[in-house]
C-alpha positions as CSV (number, residue, x, y, z in Angstrom):
1,M,0.3,0.0,0.2
2,T,1.2,3.3,-0.8
3,I,0.9,6.1,1.7
4,I,0.4,9.7,0.1
5,A,1.1,12.6,2.3
6,T,-1.4,15.1,2.5
7,P,-0.9,17.9,0.4
8,S,0.4,21.3,2.4
9,L,-0.7,24.8,1.2
10,A,2.9,26.1,1.7
11,D,3.9,23.6,-1.1
12,L,1.6,25.0,-3.6
13,T,2.1,27.7,-6.2
14,V,-0.6,29.3,-8.2
15,G,-0.9,27.6,-11.7
16,D,0.7,24.1,-10.3
17,V,-1.0,21.1,-11.9
18,V,-2.0,19.0,-8.9
19,A,-4.1,16.2,-10.5
20,E,-5.5,14.9,-13.8
21,G,-7.8,12.2,-14.8
22,T,-9.4,10.7,-17.7
23,F,-12.8,9.0,-17.8
24,P,-14.5,6.5,-20.4
25,L,-18.1,6.7,-20.7
26,T,-20.2,4.1,-22.6
27,R,-23.9,3.7,-22.9
28,D,-23.4,0.9,-20.3
29,S,-21.8,3.5,-18.0
30,L,-24.9,5.6,-18.2
31,V,-27.4,2.7,-17.6
32,H,-25.2,1.9,-14.6
33,Y,-25.4,5.3,-13.4
34,A,-29.2,5.9,-14.2
35,G,-29.6,2.9,-12.0
36,A,-27.6,4.4,-8.8
37,S,-29.0,7.6,-9.2
38,G,-32.8,6.8,-10.2
39,D,-32.4,9.4,-13.3
40,F,-34.1,7.3,-16.3
41,N,-34.8,10.2,-18.2
42,P,-34.5,8.5,-21.8
43,I,-32.0,11.4,-23.3
44,H,-29.2,9.8,-21.2
45,Y,-29.8,6.3,-23.0
46,R,-32.2,6.3,-26.3
47,D,-31.0,8.3,-29.3
48,D,-34.6,8.6,-30.8
49,V,-35.7,10.4,-27.6
50,A,-32.7,12.9,-27.4
51,V,-33.2,13.9,-31.1
52,S,-36.9,14.0,-30.8
53,V,-36.3,17.1,-28.1
54,G,-33.7,18.8,-30.2
55,L,-30.5,17.2,-28.7
56,P,-27.8,15.9,-30.9
57,G,-27.7,12.5,-29.4
58,V,-27.5,10.7,-26.0
59,L,-26.3,13.0,-23.2
60,A,-24.0,11.9,-20.1
61,H,-25.9,12.9,-17.0
62,G,-24.6,16.3,-15.8
63,M,-24.4,15.1,-12.1
64,L,-21.9,12.1,-13.5
65,T,-19.8,14.5,-15.3
66,M,-19.7,16.8,-12.3
67,G,-18.8,13.9,-10.2
68,F,-16.0,12.7,-12.4
69,A,-14.7,16.3,-12.4
70,V,-14.1,16.6,-8.7
71,Q,-12.5,13.0,-8.3
72,P,-8.9,13.8,-9.2
73,V,-9.0,16.5,-6.5
74,V,-10.4,14.1,-3.9
75,D,-7.7,11.6,-4.6
76,W,-5.0,14.5,-4.4
77,A,-6.5,16.0,-1.2
78,G,-6.6,12.4,0.5
79,D,-10.0,13.0,2.3
80,P,-13.1,14.1,0.7
81,G,-14.1,15.9,3.7
82,R,-11.2,18.5,2.6
83,I,-13.4,19.7,0.0
84,V,-15.2,22.7,1.3
85,D,-17.2,23.9,-1.7
86,Y,-17.5,22.6,-5.2
87,Q,-19.0,24.3,-8.0
88,V,-19.3,24.2,-11.9
89,R,-21.8,25.5,-14.6
90,F,-22.7,23.0,-17.2
91,T,-21.7,24.6,-20.5
92,R,-21.8,21.9,-23.2
93,P,-23.3,18.1,-23.2
94,V,-21.3,14.8,-22.9
95,L,-22.3,13.3,-26.2
96,V,-22.1,9.5,-25.6
97,P,-22.0,7.4,-29.2
98,A,-24.2,4.3,-29.4
99,D,-20.7,2.3,-30.1
100,G,-17.7,3.4,-28.7
101,E,-17.0,5.9,-25.7
102,A,-16.8,9.4,-24.9
103,V,-13.8,10.4,-22.8
104,V,-14.1,13.3,-20.1
105,T,-10.5,15.0,-19.3
106,V,-9.8,16.5,-16.2
107,V,-6.9,18.9,-15.4
108,A,-6.9,20.6,-11.6
109,K,-4.8,23.4,-11.4
110,V,-4.2,25.8,-8.2
111,G,-6.3,28.8,-9.2
112,A,-5.6,30.9,-5.6
113,L,-4.3,30.1,-2.3
114,D,-6.0,31.9,0.8
115,T,-3.3,30.9,3.4
116,D,-5.5,32.7,6.3
117,A,-8.3,30.2,5.9
118,G,-5.9,27.1,4.8
119,V,-7.7,26.9,1.8
120,A,-6.7,26.4,-2.0
121,R,-9.0,26.9,-4.8
122,I,-8.6,24.4,-7.5
123,D,-9.6,25.1,-11.0
124,L,-10.7,22.4,-13.1
125,T,-10.7,22.1,-17.0
126,V,-13.1,19.5,-17.8
127,S,-13.4,18.4,-21.5
128,S,-14.6,16.0,-23.9
129,G,-13.0,15.6,-27.2
130,E,-12.0,19.3,-28.1
131,V,-15.1,20.7,-26.1
132,T,-14.9,22.1,-22.7
133,V,-18.0,20.7,-20.8
134,L,-17.8,22.3,-17.4
135,G,-17.2,26.0,-17.0
136,K,-16.2,27.8,-13.9
137,A,-15.6,24.5,-12.3
138,Q,-14.0,25.1,-9.0
139,A,-13.4,23.1,-5.8
140,R,-12.0,24.8,-2.3
141,V,-9.8,22.7,-0.6
142,R,-8.8,22.9,3.1
143,L,-5.3,22.0,3.7
144,V,-2.5,22.0,6.3
């Protein structure tokens, strides 16, 4: 077992990349998430329904994308309780093809340091393909 030391605020600089992650999504992933979340809206698994309401195709659940986005930060922080605030703006959907997968990519950088409060603001760049899917995605992490 590898023990990762808790990150220290003193060791961080604005602009540091602290975590990255990639998360593949398939239609099966969406069905599993629907079962766990109770969100069985057919736009998340049926092309005909998605298209009939004006969407380009089946979309990943927004909350699933939001959860993927913060996971690298949680792993880096070492304790989900260190995340004291997390906010995103949904800017574009993650389209999941019938065959193959969509990949959500996350890069987490230090955006600001509040040494008085012991908190780092971590800015997340979240994309699928060449498209940013979450805007103003930020987590505030309490560190020592």
